[in-house]
C-alpha positions in Angstrom: 113.8 107.6 85.6 112.0 110.5 87.4 108.2 111.0 87.5 108.1 113.4 84.6 109.9 111.0 82.3 107.6 108.2 83.4 104.6 110.4 82.6 105.9 111.2 79.1 106.6 107.5 78.5 103.2 106.6 79.6 101.4 108.9 77.1 103.9 108.4 74.3 101.8 105.6 72.8 101.4 104.9 69.1 98.3 106.6 67.8 96.1 103.9 66.4 94.4 104.5 63.0 91.0 104.2 64.6 91.7 106.7 67.4 88.9 109.2 67.5 88.8 112.6 69.2 85.7 114.8 68.6 86.5 118.1 67.1 90.1 117.2 66.9 90.7 118.7 70.3 90.4 117.4 73.9 88.6 120.2 75.8 88.3 120.5 79.5 86.4 123.1 81.5 87.6 124.0 85.0 84.3 125.1 86.8 85.4 126.7 90.0 85.3 129.6 92.4 87.6 132.4 91.2 86.6 135.1 93.8 84.5 133.7 96.6 85.0 131.9 99.9 86.8 128.9 98.4 88.9 130.7 95.8 92.2 130.1 97.7 91.7 126.4 97.9 90.3 126.0 94.4 90.0 128.9 91.9 93.1 129.9 90.0 95.1 127.1 91.6 92.7 124.5 90.1 93.1 125.9 86.7 96.9 125.8 87.1 96.8 122.3 88.4 94.8 121.1 85.3 97.2 122.9 83.0 100.2 121.3 84.7 98.6 117.8 84.2 98.2 118.6 80.5 101.7 120.1 80.2 103.2 117.1 81.8 102.3 115.0 78.8 103.3 117.5 76.2 99.9 119.2 75.8 98.3 116.6 73.6 96.8 113.1 73.7 96.2 110.7 70.8 98.0 113.3 68.7 95.4 115.9 69.4 95.9 119.2 71.4 94.5 119.6 74.9 92.6 122.8 75.5 91.6 124.0 79.0 89.1 126.8 79.7 87.6 128.0 83.0 84.6 129.8 84.5 83.4 131.0 87.9 80.1 129.4 89.1 79.8 132.1 91.9 78.5 129.3 94.3 75.1 129.5 92.5 73.6 126.2 91.3 71.7 127.8 88.4 74.9 129.6 87.2 76.9 126.4 87.4 74.3 124.4 85.5 73.9 127.1 82.8 77.7 127.1 82.3 77.8 123.3 82.0 75.0 123.3 79.5 76.7 126.0 77.4 80.0 124.2 77.5 78.4 120.9 76.4 76.0 122.3 73.8 78.0 125.2 72.3 81.6 124.8 73.2 81.9 121.0 72.9 83.7 120.6 76.3 84.6 116.9 76.9 84.9 117.1 80.6 84.3 119.4 83.6 86.8 119.6 86.4 86.7 120.7 90.1 83.2 122.2 91.0 83.6 123.3 94.6 80.2 123.7 96.3 78.0 120.6 96.7 74.9 122.3 95.4 76.6 123.4 92.2 78.1 119.9 91.8 74.7 118.2 92.0 73.2 120.8 89.6 76.0 119.9 87.1 75.6 116.1 87.5 72.2 116.1 85.8 73.2 117.8 82.5 76.5 115.8 82.4 74.5 112.6 82.7 72.1 113.7 80.0 74.8 114.8 77.6 77.1 111.9 78.4 80.1 114.1 79.5 82.6 113.3 82.2 82.8 115.4 85.4 85.9 115.1 87.7 84.8 116.4 91.1 87.6 117.6 93.4 86.1 120.5 95.3 82.6 119.4 96.5 82.0 117.3 99.6 78.5 115.7 99.3 78.4 111.9 99.3 75.2 112.1 97.1 77.5 112.4 94.0 78.4 108.7 94.4 75.4 107.6 96.3 71.8 108.5 95.7 72.6 110.8 92.7 75.5 108.9 91.2 76.2 108.9 87.5 78.3 106.7 85.1 80.1 109.9 84.1 80.7 111.4 87.5 84.0 110.8 89.4 84.4 112.0 93.0 88.1 112.4 93.3 89.5 113.9 96.4 87.3 113.7 99.5 83.8 113.8 100.8 82.1 114.7 104.1 82.1 111.0 105.1 85.9 110.9 104.7 86.7 114.0 106.7 84.3 113.3 109.6 85.2 109.6 109.8 88.9 110.1 109.1 89.5 112.8 111.7 87.2 111.6 114.5 88.1 107.9 114.4 91.8 108.6 113.9 92.0 111.2 116.7 90.3 108.7 119.1 92.8 106.0 118.1 95.6 108.5 118.7 94.5 109.1 122.3 91.8 111.7 121.9 89.2 109.8 123.9 87.0 112.7 125.2 85.5 115.4 123.0 83.5 118.6 123.1 81.9 119.5 119.8 81.3 123.0 118.6 79.0 123.1 115.7 77.4 125.7 113.5 73.7 125.9 114.0 72.3 124.9 110.6 71.9 121.7 108.6 75.6 121.3 107.6 76.9 121.7 111.2 74.2 119.4 112.6 75.2 116.7 110.1 78.9 117.0 110.9 78.1 116.9 114.6 76.0 113.9 114.2 78.5 112.0 112.0 81.4 112.9 114.3 79.5 111.8 117.5 78.6 108.5 115.9 82.2 107.8 114.9 83.6 108.9 118.3 81.2 106.6 120.1 81.9 103.7 117.8 85.6 104.2 118.2 85.4 103.9 122.0 85.5 107.6 122.7 83.0 109.8 124.5 81.4 113.2 123.8 81.4 115.2 127.1 79.4 118.1 125.7 78.4 120.2 122.7 77.4 123.7 121.7 75.9 125.2 118.6 76.8 128.7 117.5 75.0 131.0 115.0 76.3 131.1 111.5 79.0 133.8 111.0 79.1 134.7 114.7 82.0 137.0 115.6 82.3 135.9 119.2 83.0 132.4 120.3 84.1 133.2 123.8 81.1 131.6 125.7 81.3 128.5 123.5 85.0 128.1 124.0 84.8 128.6 127.7 82.3 125.8 127.9 84.6 123.6 125.9 87.5 124.5 128.2 85.6 123.8 131.4 84.4 120.4 130.0 87.9 119.0 130.4 87.6 117.3 127.1 90.9 116.3 125.5 89.7 117.3 122.0 87.5 120.2 120.8 85.9 119.2 117.5 84.9 122.0 115.1 81.9 121.0 113.1 81.8 124.2 111.1 83.5 125.6 108.0 85.0 128.7 106.4 85.2 131.9 108.5 83.5 130.2 111.4 86.3 127.6 111.6 89.0 130.2 111.2 87.5 132.5 113.8 86.9 129.7 116.3 90.5 128.5 116.0 91.9 132.1 116.2 89.9 132.7 119.4 90.8 129.3 120.8 94.4 130.4 120.5 93.7 133.6 122.3 92.1 131.7 125.1 95.2 129.5 125.3 93.2 126.2 124.9 95.9 124.4 123.0 98.7 125.7 125.2 96.6 124.4 128.1 96.7 120.8 126.8 93.5 120.6 124.8 93.7 119.7 121.0 91.6 121.1 118.2 90.1 118.8 115.6 88.7 120.6 112.5 86.4 118.3 110.5 87.0 120.5 107.4 90.3 122.5 107.1 92.8 123.2 104.4 96.4 124.2 104.1 95.4 127.7 103.0 93.3 128.1 106.2 96.3 127.3 108.3 98.4 129.8 106.3 95.8 132.5 106.9 95.5 131.7 110.6 99.2 131.3 111.3 100.8 128.5 113.3 100.4 130.4 116.6 96.6 130.0 116.4 96.4 126.8 114.4 99.0 124.7 116.3 98.0 121.3 117.5 94.9 121.1 115.3 94.1 117.7 113.9 92.6 117.3 110.4 92.2 114.8 107.6 93.7 115.5 104.2 94.0 113.5 101.0 97.5 114.9 100.3 100.3 117.2 101.5 102.8 119.1 99.3 105.8 118.2 101.6 105.4 114.4 101.6 108.4 113.4 99.4 110.8 114.7 96.8 108.2 114.2 93.9 105.4 116.1 95.7 107.9 118.9 96.7 109.2 119.3 93.1 105.7 119.5 91.7 104.5 121.9 94.4 107.4 124.2 93.9 106.5 124.5 90.2 102.9 125.2 91.3 104.1 127.8 93.8 106.0 129.6 91.1 102.7 130.0 89.1 100.4 130.7 92.0 102.3 132.1 95.0 101.1 129.3 97.3 101.6 125.6 97.9 98.7 123.3 96.6 95.7 122.4 98.7 94.5 118.8 98.6 91.8 120.1 96.1 94.5 121.4 93.8 96.3 118.1 94.0 93.0 116.4 93.3 92.4 118.4 90.1 95.9 117.5 88.9 95.4 113.8 89.6 91.9 113.7 88.1 92.9 115.4 84.9 96.0 113.2 84.6 93.9 110.0 85.0 91.3 111.2 82.6 93.9 111.9 79.9 95.5 108.5 80.6 92.1 106.9 80.1 91.7 108.6 76.7 95.1 107.3 75.6 94.1 103.8 76.7 90.7 103.9 75.2 91.9 105.4 71.9 89.0 107.8 71.9 87.4 110.6 73.9 84.0 108.9 73.8 82.7 109.3 77.4 81.4 105.8 77.8 84.7 104.2 76.8 86.7 106.7 78.8 84.6 106.2 81.9 85.2 102.4 81.6 88.9 102.9 81.2 89.1 105.3 84.2 87.5 102.5 86.3 89.8 99.8 84.9 93.1 101.6 85.1 95.1 102.0 88.3 95.2 105.6 89.7 98.9 106.6 89.6 100.0 110.1 90.4 102.4 111.5 93.0 99.7 112.6 95.4 97.7 109.3 95.4 98.5 106.2 97.4 96.6 102.9 97.1 94.0 104.6 95.0 91.4 103.2 92.6 88.1 104.2 91.1 85.1 102.3 92.5 82.1 101.4 90.3 80.1 104.2 91.9 82.7 106.7 90.7 84.3 107.3 94.1 88.0 107.3 94.3 89.2 105.4 97.3 92.6 106.3 98.6 94.9 106.4 101.6 94.3 109.6 103.5 96.3 111.2 106.3 95.6 112.3 109.8 97.8 115.4 110.3 98.5 117.8 113.2 99.4 121.4 112.7 102.9 122.1 113.8 104.0 124.4 116.6 105.7 127.6 115.3 109.0 126.3 116.7 108.8 123.1 114.8 108.2 124.7 111.4 111.5 124.9 109.5 110.5 126.8 106.3 107.5 128.5 104.7 104.4 126.3 104.3 105.9 123.6 106.6 102.7 123.3 108.5 101.7 119.6 108.9 103.0 116.7 110.8 101.6 113.4 109.5 100.4 111.4 112.6 98.8 108.4 110.9 98.0 107.0 107.5 94.3 106.2 107.2 93.5 103.2 104.9 90.9 103.6 102.2 88.3 101.4 103.9 88.0 103.8 106.8 87.1 106.9 104.8 84.6 105.8 102.1 81.0 105.0 102.2 80.6 101.2 102.4 79.3 99.7 99.1 77.1 97.4 101.1 75.1 100.5 102.1 75.2 102.2 98.7 72.0 103.5 97.0 73.9 104.0 93.8 72.3 102.0 90.9 75.7 101.5 89.4 76.7 99.2 92.3 75.9 95.6 91.5 73.5 93.9 93.8 76.1 91.3 94.6 78.4 94.0 96.1 75.8 95.0 98.6 
């Protein structure tokens, strides 16, 4: 029995007489970035991923149709919050999905808690969503900054990358990534030989890269994001740093970034990802369908939207209702089972713990077909990439767990 047949069987449950769905429709809103800096890794692809999860089970649950709408939050917290409130108050949306941008995500968390509506976060990175500002209705599905910094830095040190030079963007985000990475490198037995901070959106990384090259470090860690990461990697390729034996480790990097860069400039880069389209026959089959609809293979955030929506719909089927409290309880009780998730479960704070993967970007000569970009170096177990419950500030975490 293939994975599609198993999914249909899973959701083909008898509809109990007491099953209740408000408004006779299960309505999800994909709140995402349709035209901004993260549109390629979220955006239209997130909407398609949500639709594929619904289509997989026949477009209905508990005998009621599934409706999916979308909106662009424009990376503005006030815009995202206003959309969420309108969806809850006027359009009777049951759950919000994706929400790239941590500021927007935190702005949505409040009204969702107030209105008792589920939010399935795939796009944002802040750990506050399941720590200081956790909610019984908030589920952080794919990754957070703790996961990518700890996953990449510790795994690269274990793989032999013992000495580092860190290139960080000179503002709060870059400072935090540099600090987190340095802490993990030292704790893992590695050593940071030097560091440099660059202005945001700088066009010229030459002086910083020359410092990294002359340091003799085995690994150059990039504690930046977006265009800064892409430009730093492109110029590192022009300087021949990877060809000279040094490796790049990007603390936040996505499949689409590598596609934009090309393997010549991205080769040898280490990164942490929650999933990869080319892992097995099931992920390849799903991803080829996704490609036919979008023209690209899925990022880990697209895969996260698919898995989150699938689990949410499974929880509705199990609970026999779309009542948020009962669905949230079912989501935490049920095992997470989708083709992109391994050893995954939902913690009491709403964080999904999962196996993640240290990958290295392939050399051009090693890539055999389009989008064949990653070599999996090591599986990273869940306990290495999630905030320890013993240190949690989330009130949902029982005192005995601390």
